[in-house]
C-alpha positions in Angstrom: -11.3 5.1 17.7 -10.9 3.4 14.3 -7.6 1.7 13.7 -5.3 3.6 11.3 -4.4 1.1 8.5 -0.9 0.8 7.2 0.3 -1.0 4.1 1.7 -3.7 6.4 -1.9 -4.5 7.4 -2.6 -5.8 3.9 -1.6 -9.5 3.4 -0.8 -11.0 0.0 -4.3 -11.1 -1.6 -6.2 -14.3 -2.1 -7.4 -15.5 -5.5 -11.2 -15.5 -5.8 -12.6 -19.0 -6.2 -15.7 -19.9 -8.3 -18.1 -20.5 -5.4 -21.3 -19.3 -3.8 -19.6 -16.2 -2.3 -18.5 -15.0 -5.8 -22.0 -15.7 -7.2 -23.5 -13.7 -4.4 -21.1 -10.7 -5.1 -22.2 -10.8 -8.7 -25.9 -10.9 -7.9 -25.7 -8.1 -5.4 -23.8 -6.0 -7.9 -26.4 -6.9 -10.6 -23.7 -8.2 -12.9 -25.0 -10.2 -15.9 -24.3 -13.9 -15.5 -22.5 -13.9 -18.8 -19.8 -11.7 -17.4 -19.2 -13.6 -14.1 -16.5 -16.0 -15.2 -14.7 -13.5 -17.4 -14.7 -10.9 -14.6 -13.4 -13.5 -12.1 -10.5 -14.3 -14.4 -9.7 -10.6 -14.7 -9.9 -10.2 -10.9 -7.5 -13.1 -10.4 -5.1 -11.7 -12.9 -5.2 -8.5 -10.8 -4.7 -10.5 -7.6 -1.6 -12.2 -9.1 -0.1 -8.9 -10.2 -0.7 -7.4 -6.7 0.8 -10.5 -5.1 4.0 -10.1 -7.2 4.2 -6.4 -6.5 3.7 -6.8 -2.8 6.1 -9.8 -2.5 8.9 -7.9 -4.3 8.2 -4.6 -2.5 8.4 -6.3 0.9 11.9 -7.7 0.3 13.2 -4.1 -0.1 14.6 -2.1 2.8 12.2 0.5 4.2 13.0 4.2 4.7 13.9 3.8 8.4 16.5 1.0 7.7 17.9 3.1 4.7 18.4 6.0 7.0 20.2 3.9 9.5 22.4 2.5 6.8 23.3 6.0 5.6 24.1 7.0 9.3 26.4 3.9 9.5 28.1 4.8 6.2 28.7 8.3 7.5 30.2 7.1 10.7 32.6 4.9 8.7 33.6 7.7 6.5 34.3 9.9 9.5 36.3 7.2 11.1 38.3 6.6 7.9 39.1 10.3 7.6 40.2 10.4 11.2 42.4 7.3 10.9 44.0 8.4 7.7 44.8 11.8 9.2 46.8 10.0 12.0 49.2 8.2 9.7 52.9 8.7 10.4 55.8 9.0 8.0 55.7 5.4 6.8 52.0 5.6 6.2 52.5 8.9 4.2 55.1 7.3 2.1 53.2 4.1 1.2 50.0 6.1 0.6 51.5 7.4 -2.6 50.3 4.1 -4.1 46.8 5.5 -4.0 47.5 8.1 -6.6 46.6 6.1 -9.8 43.1 5.3 -8.2 42.3 8.7 -6.7 43.9 11.2 -9.1 41.6 10.4 -12.1 38.5 10.8 -9.9 39.3 14.3 -8.6 38.9 17.5 -10.6 42.0 19.7 -11.1 39.9 22.7 -10.0 38.8 21.0 -6.8 42.5 20.3 -6.0 43.5 23.9 -6.7 40.6 25.4 -4.7 41.0 22.9 -1.8 44.7 23.5 -1.4 45.1 27.1 -2.5 48.5 27.6 -0.9 50.2 24.5 -2.4 52.3 25.2 -5.4 52.0 21.6 -6.6 48.3 21.8 -7.3 47.3 21.6 -11.0 47.1 25.0 -12.6 44.9 26.6 -15.3 46.2 26.5 -18.8 45.2 28.3 -22.1 42.7 26.5 -24.3 44.6 24.6 -27.1 44.6 26.4 -30.4 42.6 24.9 -33.2 44.7 23.2 -35.8 43.7 25.0 -39.0 47.1 25.1 -40.7 47.3 28.9 -40.4 49.3 30.8 -37.9 47.4 33.2 -35.8 47.9 36.9 -36.6 48.2 37.8 -32.9 48.5 35.9 -29.7 46.8 37.5 -26.7 49.2 38.0 -23.8 46.3 37.5 -21.4 44.5 34.6 -23.1 41.8 33.0 -21.0 42.9 30.0 -19.0 40.9 26.9 -17.9 41.1 23.7 -15.9 41.1 21.2 -18.8 40.7 17.8 -17.2 42.0 15.7 -20.1 45.2 17.8 -20.1 45.7 17.8 -16.3 45.8 14.1 -15.6 49.6 14.0 -15.1 49.5 17.0 -12.9 46.8 15.4 -10.8 48.8 12.2 -10.5 51.8 14.2 -9.3 49.8 16.2 -6.8 48.2 13.2 -5.2 51.6 11.5 -5.1 53.0 14.7 -3.4 50.3 14.9 -0.7 48.4 11.6 -0.8 47.2 11.7 2.8 46.0 15.3 2.7 44.2 14.7 -0.5 42.5 11.5 0.7 41.4 13.1 3.9 40.0 16.1 2.1 38.1 13.9 -0.3 36.7 11.8 2.5 35.6 15.0 4.4 33.8 16.1 1.2 32.0 12.8 1.0 31.2 13.3 4.7 29.5 16.6 3.9 27.5 15.0 1.1 26.3 12.1 3.3 25.2 14.7 6.0 23.0 16.3 3.4 21.6 12.9 2.5 20.6 12.4 6.1 19.0 15.8 6.1 17.1 14.9 3.0 15.5 12.0 4.7 13.9 14.5 7.2 12.4 16.4 4.3 10.6 13.5 2.8 6.8 13.2 3.1 5.6 11.8 6.4 9.1 11.7 7.8 7.7 12.9 11.1 4.7 10.7 11.0 1.2 10.9 9.5 -1.0 8.6 7.5 0.9 6.8 4.7 -0.9 6.3 1.4 -2.4 2.8 1.2 -0.9 2.2 -2.2 -1.8 -1.4 -2.6 -5.5 -0.9 -2.0 -5.6 2.4 -3.9 -4.3 0.7 -7.1 -6.5 -2.3 -6.5 -9.6 -0.1 -6.4 -8.5 1.8 -9.5 -8.4 -1.6 -11.4 -11.7 -2.6 -9.9 -13.3 0.6 -11.1 -11.8 -0.1 -14.5 -13.4 -3.5 -14.6 -16.7 -2.1 -13.4 -16.6 0.4 -16.3 -15.7 -2.3 -18.8 -18.9 -4.3 -18.0 -21.0 -1.1 -18.7 -21.5 0.0 -15.2 -21.3 3.7 -14.0 -18.3 4.5 -11.7 -19.6 6.2 -8.7 -18.7 6.9 -5.0 -20.7 7.1 -1.9 -21.2 4.4 0.8 -24.4 3.1 -0.9 -23.3 3.2 -4.5 -23.2 -0.1 -6.4 -19.6 0.6 -7.5 -18.5 1.1 -3.9 -20.3 -2.0 -2.7 -18.7 -4.0 -5.5 -15.2 -2.8 -4.5 -15.9 -3.5 -0.8 -17.1 -7.0 -1.6 -14.1 -7.9 -3.7 -11.5 -6.4 -1.4 -13.1 -8.4 1.4 -13.0 -11.6 -0.7 -9.3 -10.9 -1.3 -8.7 -11.1 2.4 -8.0 -7.4 2.9 -9.4 -5.0 5.5 -12.0 -2.7 4.0 -12.2 0.0 6.8 -12.3 3.4 5.3 -12.6 2.2 1.8 -15.8 4.2 1.1 -14.1 7.5 1.9 -11.3 6.7 -0.6 -13.6 6.1 -3.6 -13.8 9.7 -4.8 -10.0 10.0 -5.1 -9.7 6.6 -6.7 -12.4 7.4 -9.3 -10.7 10.7 -10.0 -7.3 8.9 -10.5 -9.0 6.3 -12.7 -10.5 9.0 -14.9 -7.2 10.7 -15.2 -5.4 7.5 -16.2 -8.1 6.4 -18.6 -8.7 9.8 -20.2 -12.3 10.0 -18.9 -12.0 13.3 -17.2 -15.1 14.6 -18.9 -17.3 11.9 -17.6 
């Protein structure tokens, strides 16, 4: 059974030297000798770009480690909420100092709906009248009321100062809910339960090779025996990359190249 390649199986690509192997690639592909050096320079520019991309990409955390970090964050948030909820009278008193930091972050409506039985929560208020210099002919007794954040800051300060521990615990539990959804979202991502990952490095390398092939007047074509496929196989091998399964990826690569280059009608 053929080995299933992964992106990790592709090392940083090697630059292509001006040697007999390169000359052989060009002769087999029937590339005019006048194009050999120019094409080699373009290929090495591609190799350098791929090397930078891969080097940067491989310093970033992968999906598995990201998921573990989110799980750790979630556990800390749960622990913080539990420990905050255990505070005694002294802790409740000094926790009032959190009000200037927490109150501006939280919406008046959230406070009101989270603590519906607390009379200290910020309340709705009528929209301020526009200052036109004219007195209104009639004031509605049942004018619509709203939570107006810029007008409720003082009320929010007062409420957090009134119940700092309860508010902080409720906010932490809301964050906990959100992080639980984040963990669930990881399981909805493509290939979260396995499956072949796209070989992105090789895919974009082939697209660029097809572009170069087209630029020297050659016809982009797929199939294991096509000149375009043999050229891509030879170059990928010269870069030090595995070439297993490359032939079968050529149709998709050509289709993507045509889309990117606006050659869909060819």
